[in-house]
N, C-alpha and C positions, 0 to 999 in steps of 0.2 A: 503494499500498500504505500509505504514511503517513497515511491520511483514516481508517483502519479501528481502532477500539477496539479496546484485549486487555479486552474483558470476563471474562476467569478472573482478571486483575492486579486488575480491581477490585472482583471480589468478596471475593479474596483478603486485599484491605486493609478492606474493612470489616467480615470474623471478626477480622483480626488488632481493629481498632477495636471494633468490641465485647467482645472477649473484655479490653480494658484498659480499658473504662469497668464491666465487670464486676469487674475488681480492687480499683480504684479504689472504688465501692461497700462491697467487702467491708472496704480498709482504712479506710474513712470507719467505717463500722460498729466496727472494732477502735478508732478512736481515740474513739469515743464511751464505749465498756466502758473503757481504759487510763483514760481520763479522772473517771471514777464513780468507778473502782476505788481511784486514785490520793486522790481527793474524801476518797473516806471512810475511809481508810488515817488521813489526813490530821487526821479530824476522831476518832478513835481516843482513845477516853480511857487510862488505866494498866490498870484492869480488863478494859480488850477491847474497853467496849459505846460505840457508836455512836450518836452524835443525829443522826438521818435530817434533823431538819427544819432543823439549823445547815447539812448538808450540800448539802441544796436549797436554802438561801438564798443559801448559797456557791455553788452551782453556776450560779444565775439571773443572779448578779453576774456573774462571769467573761462567760457567755456574751452579755449584754447590754453587756459593754464593748468599746467599740468599739477600743480596743486588742488585740484577739484576735480577728480575723474570721475565725479557724478556725472556731469554732463561728457559728450563728446559734441563733433559737430553735426551729429545730425539729431545734434536735440536743439541745434540755435533755430531751426524755423519756427519749432511751436513755441517754444519761451518770446521770437519776436513776433509772432501774431497775437500773442495773449497780450504784450505790451503795448503793439499796436489797437488790438481791442478799448484796451482800458484809454490811449489815449484819445479814442474813437467816443468813447461812451463821455468824457471828459467836456467834449466838444460839444457834445451831444447839448449835455445836459447846461453849458456855459451859453447855451442858443435859447436852449427855455428858459431859462430863468427872465 
């Protein structure tokens, strides 16, 4: 009996691994958004305006810094997208006031 594998157990382990990988991808996506949001807010002036060029430059330097291995060049577009979104929302809010 010891020779036979429990395939149902192996299948459930695969399901768990797939779910964990999906959760890791979601967390990574959230990380990019949070980094972009924080960077955009950090570059906001007293009037609430954000210089998106400075944000992009800052994110690019951060991501290329070998001391910050949490991000790679592939992460840059997502972080920049969230920073751009913050800027656009801020500009829209300023128009609405």
